[in-house]
C-alpha positions as CSV (number, residue, x, y, z in Angstrom):
1,M,58.7,83.0,100.0
2,S,59.9,84.5,96.7
3,E,63.3,85.7,95.6
4,P,63.7,89.4,95.6
5,V,64.8,89.6,92.0
6,E,62.1,86.9,91.0
7,G,60.3,87.9,87.7
8,K,62.7,91.0,87.0
9,S,64.5,91.3,84.0
10,D,68.0,90.2,83.0
11,R,69.2,93.9,83.1
12,T,67.8,94.6,86.8
13,R,69.0,91.3,88.3
14,M,72.6,92.5,86.6
15,A,72.3,95.8,88.4
16,L,71.4,94.5,91.7
17,R,74.2,91.9,91.5
18,V,76.7,94.6,90.6
19,L,75.1,97.2,93.3
20,T,75.4,94.5,96.1
21,L,78.9,93.6,95.1
22,D,79.8,97.4,95.2
23,G,78.5,97.5,98.9
24,L,80.1,94.3,99.9
25,M,83.5,95.4,98.3
26,I,83.1,99.1,100.1
27,G,82.6,97.4,103.3
28,L,85.6,94.9,102.7
29,S,87.9,97.3,101.6
30,I,87.2,99.8,104.5
31,V,87.8,96.9,107.0
32,L,91.1,95.7,105.3
33,T,92.2,99.3,105.0
34,R,91.6,100.6,108.4
35,L,91.5,97.7,110.7
36,M,93.7,94.8,109.2
37,S,96.8,96.9,107.3
38,L,100.2,97.5,109.1
39,N,100.7,101.7,109.1
40,V,104.2,102.9,109.0
41,P,104.9,106.1,110.2
42,I,107.4,108.2,108.4
43,G,108.3,111.9,109.4
44,G,105.4,112.5,111.5
45,G,102.7,111.2,109.5
46,L,101.2,108.1,107.6
47,G,104.3,107.3,105.2
48,A,103.2,103.7,104.0
49,R,100.5,101.2,104.6
50,I,101.1,97.6,104.2
51,G,97.6,95.8,103.6
52,L,94.9,94.2,101.2
53,G,92.4,97.1,101.5
54,H,92.7,97.8,97.8
55,L,92.3,94.4,96.8
56,P,88.2,94.6,96.7
57,I,88.7,97.8,94.6
58,V,91.0,96.0,91.9
59,F,88.7,92.8,91.9
60,T,85.3,95.3,91.6
61,G,86.8,97.1,88.6
62,I,87.8,93.9,87.0
63,V,84.9,91.9,87.2
64,A,82.2,94.7,87.3
65,G,83.9,97.6,85.2
66,P,85.7,100.6,85.7
67,L,82.5,102.9,86.7
68,S,82.1,100.3,89.5
69,G,85.8,100.1,90.5
70,L,86.1,103.9,90.3
71,L,83.0,104.4,92.8
72,V,84.0,101.6,95.1
73,G,87.6,103.1,95.5
74,A,86.3,106.6,96.1
75,A,83.1,105.4,98.5
76,A,85.8,103.2,100.6
77,D,88.2,106.1,101.1
78,L,85.5,108.7,101.7
79,V,83.3,106.6,104.1
80,G,86.6,105.0,105.4
81,F,87.6,108.5,106.4
82,V,84.4,109.4,108.1
83,I,84.6,106.2,110.3
84,W,88.2,106.3,111.1
85,P,89.6,109.9,110.0
86,S,93.4,109.4,109.6
87,G,94.3,113.0,109.1
88,P,92.9,116.3,109.5
89,F,91.0,116.3,106.5
90,I,89.9,114.7,103.3
91,I,92.6,115.0,100.6
92,W,90.9,114.5,97.3
93,Q,94.0,113.3,95.6
94,I,94.2,110.2,97.9
95,T,90.3,109.5,97.0
96,A,91.4,109.6,93.4
97,I,94.2,107.6,93.9
98,S,91.9,104.8,95.4
99,A,89.4,105.4,92.8
100,L,92.1,104.9,89.7
101,N,92.8,101.7,91.7
102,G,89.3,100.2,90.2
103,V,90.0,101.5,86.9
104,I,93.7,101.1,85.9
105,P,93.7,97.2,86.3
106,W,90.6,96.8,84.4
107,M,92.3,98.5,81.0
108,F,95.1,96.3,81.1
109,V,92.9,93.0,81.6
110,K,90.6,94.3,78.7
111,L,93.6,94.8,76.6
112,G,94.0,91.5,75.4
113,W,97.4,91.5,75.3
114,P,99.6,89.4,76.5
115,R,97.1,86.4,76.1
116,S,97.3,85.4,79.5
117,R,94.7,87.0,81.8
118,T,96.7,86.2,84.6
119,A,99.8,88.1,83.0
120,R,97.5,91.0,82.5
121,I,96.3,91.0,86.0
122,W,100.0,91.2,87.4
123,I,100.8,93.7,84.8
124,G,97.7,96.1,85.7
125,V,98.4,95.7,89.7
126,S,102.2,96.3,89.0
127,V,101.6,99.4,87.0
128,T,98.7,100.8,89.1
129,R,100.7,100.3,92.1
130,L,103.7,101.9,90.6
131,V,102.3,104.8,89.1
132,L,99.7,105.6,92.0
133,N,101.6,104.7,95.3
134,V,104.9,104.8,94.5
135,G,105.0,107.9,92.0
136,W,101.8,109.9,92.7
137,L,101.2,109.5,96.6
138,P,104.6,110.5,98.0
139,L,104.1,113.6,96.0
140,V,100.8,114.3,97.4
141,L,101.8,113.6,101.0
142,R,104.6,115.8,100.6
143,S,102.6,118.7,98.8
144,V,99.5,118.3,101.5
145,M,101.2,116.9,104.7
146,K,104.9,118.2,104.3
147,L,105.7,114.5,104.7
148,P,109.5,113.9,103.5
149,Y,109.4,112.8,99.8
150,W,112.1,110.3,99.6
151,P,111.4,108.1,102.7
152,V,107.8,108.0,101.7
153,L,108.8,106.9,98.2
154,A,111.4,104.4,100.0
155,G,108.5,103.2,102.1
156,Q,105.8,102.5,99.1
157,A,108.3,101.3,97.0
158,A,108.9,98.5,99.9
159,G,105.7,97.8,100.6
160,S,105.1,97.3,96.7
161,V,107.5,94.4,97.1
162,V,105.0,92.6,99.2
163,M,101.5,94.1,97.9
164,V,102.0,93.7,94.2
165,P,102.6,90.1,94.4
166,A,100.0,89.7,97.2
167,T,97.5,91.7,95.5
168,A,97.6,90.3,92.0
169,F,97.5,86.6,93.4
170,F,94.2,87.2,95.2
171,V,92.6,89.3,92.7
172,E,93.4,86.0,90.2
173,L,91.7,83.5,93.0
174,L,88.9,86.0,93.5
175,V,88.2,86.2,89.6
176,N,88.4,82.6,89.1
177,A,86.0,82.0,92.1
178,Y,83.7,84.7,90.8
179,E,83.4,82.9,87.3
180,R,83.2,79.4,88.7
181,S,80.1,80.6,90.9
182,G,78.3,81.8,87.4
183,Y,78.0,85.4,88.0
184,G,80.3,86.3,85.2
185,R,82.8,85.6,82.5
186,L,85.7,87.5,81.9
187,P,87.8,87.2,78.7
188,A,90.7,84.5,79.2
């Protein structure tokens, strides 16, 4: 029995690996977001979600590039909404926030400063969480769903105290495991 990628060029093999990784991470993100998160209602709507649903998105962006991170984030939000609707309609800004979770950490990891990749991952995850979830998301929920701004901001900030270290720690572990597996090498 031959392997499906036997005889294929290196470029084709890499494309298949990236597509497989993207699909796996979309599914994992949906499960972690929709089934394994703590949802905190604020002002009659979902004000804060504490969970690792964005972890696969961040990981994919770092190891497979910003386009894969963007696509995984957007697809996870859209497919997750279709399977488990959490509101009356799709809010494009929330899809954009999910997609940008796969792009912004990649930018910080690729900067090369500071020298430590671990520090770059922590900085990228922290900035992403603060800008998107603490900064932009409360504004979106206020304008679209009429949720109270300050309680949502406080909920997102409180959730970030837990989510930033958890996400950065697990992304670093996953990146190291990915490199050890022989599928890819990232700059240290």
